[in-house]
N, C-alpha and C positions, 0 to 999 in steps of 0.2 A: 521361590520355586517349590512346588509341592512335591511330596514324596513320589507320587504317581508319574510325574513328568521326568523323573531321573532314572528311567528304566535302563538297565544295562543292555547294550547292544550285543548281539551274537554275530560272530563272523565265521564263515565257512572255512573248513580246512584248505580249500582251494584258494580262497582269497588270501589267507595267511601265507600260504606257500608262495603265491605269486609276489606278494610284497616282500617277503624275506629274500626271495631270489633277486628281485630288483634292487633291494638295499645292499646286497652283498657284491654287486658289481663294482669294480675298481673305479674310483673317482666319483662315486655317487654319494649324495648326502642322504643319510638315513632320515634326518629331520625333514628334508625336502620331499622324500617319498611319502612319509607319513602325512605331511601337510596336504599334499596333492590328493591323498585318498581319504582325508577327513578323520584321521585318527591321531592319537597322541604319540609322539616319538618314543616315549618311555614304553608304551605298549608294544610298539614294533621292536624295540630293543629286547623286550621280554620274549617275544615270539622268536627272535633270532637266537637267543640263548637256549631256548627249548627245542629248537629244530636241529636235526642232525647236521653236522658240519659247523656248528656254532663255535667249536673250540679251534677251528682252523685259523691260524694267525693271518692278519692282513699282510700283503706283500710289502716288504721294505725296499726302499730304493737306496742303492749304495751311493755314498757321498765321498768324494775324494777332496781333501784339503791339502794343497801344496804348502810346504813349509820352506824355510830358508830365507824368507824375507821378513822384515819387521811386521808384526801383526797389529801394531797400534792403530794404523789408519786404514787397515783392510776391512772389508765387509763381506758378509755372506749375502749373495744375491740369489733369490729364489723366485721362480714363477710356478704357481700352483694352479692347475686347471681342474675344475669340477663342473662337469656338464658344459654349459655355455658360458660359465663365469671363469675369468682368469684373474688371479690376484698376484701382484708383485710385492715381494718383501725384501727389504734391505736391512740387515742386522749387523751390528759391530762384531767382528770376528773375535775380539777379546772376550765377548760374552757368548761363545758358542753353546755353552750349557744352557743359558737362558733361551737361546734360539731353539734348542732341542726340546725344552719344556714347553715352549709356546707351540711348536709344531705338533707335539704329542697331543696337546689339548685341542688344537685347531682341527687336526685330522681325525679326532675321535668320532 
């Protein structure tokens, strides 16, 4: 690939704002928004950090775990919906911290 064919694309402030707004909606995949608009997800993440409101935390969902029963055979059952995709997860309750790490990475 020659140097001339690798020209940097310029995106309008309106385009950036539109994608940042779309990517901040709950349950939306930032990578999916970027892919749908032909840009790299890292670029969209950068725009999100530079745009007002970037420091606002994502909403956390409260989780209640009942105790009083043996945890050895219990599991965490989750259903996560992102757009039209629904994912079911079953994780051993004895490894709740591992589940939390996985969810943190998955929902990022």
